[in-house]
N, C-alpha and C positions, 0 to 999 in steps of 0.2 A: 587716922594715919594717912589717908589719901590726901587730905588737906595739907598736912605738914610737908609731904614730898613735893607737892606742886610748886611752891616757891623755889625750892632748891633746884627742881628741874628747870624752871624758868631761868634761874641764874646760870645753870650749866649750859642751857641753850644760848643765852646771851653771851656768855664767855666764848662759846664755840663760834658764834657769829662774829664776835669781835675779833677773835683769832683769825677767822677766815677773811674778814675785812682788812685786817692788818697784813695778812699774807698777800692779798690782792693789791693793796697799796704798795707794799714792798716790791712785788713783782712789777707793777707798773712803773715805779720809780727806777728800778733796776733797768728795765727796758728803755726808759727815757734816757738814762745815763749812758747806756751802751750806744744808743743812737747818736747822742751828742758826741761821744768819744769817737765814733766812726766818722762823723762829719768833720771833727777837728783833725783827725789823722788824714782824711782826704784833702783838706785844705793845706795841711803841712806838706803833703806829697806834691800837690800842685805848685806850691811856693818853691819847693826844692827843685823841681823840674825847671821852673822859670829861671831860677837863679843859676842853675847849671848851664842852661842855654845862654844866659847873659854872659857868664864867665867864658864859655866857649867862643862867643862872638868877640869878646875883648881879646882873647888869646889869638884868634885868627886874624883880627884887625891889626894887632901889634905883636908879631911873633918875636922880634928881636928884643923888644923891651921886656917881654915875658921871660925870655931866656936869661937876660941880664938880671932881672929881679930874682929869679929862682937861684941863679948862681950867687948873688949877693946874700940872699937869706941863708943859703946853705953854708956859705963862708962864715957868716955871723954866728950861726948855730954851732958850727964846728969850733970856732974860737971860744965861744962861751962854754961849750961842753969840755973843752980841753983844760980850761982854767980850773975846773973843779976837781 
């Protein structure tokens, strides 16, 4: 009887090790994905700040053109909204 249980015990241990290995792999993959997403979000935030600063510079360099553009877009949106 001892001999019969030994292969099944080996199989159980192998399955347990395989499960542990899969969990470790899954954890490592999850951590890597989280790190990549954090880096991607950080780059997106940096780009957003850069573009906001660039828009601010344009508005400060051309204030009257900006006012005219905002007025024109508001008028166009108002006309289109009224048609519906």
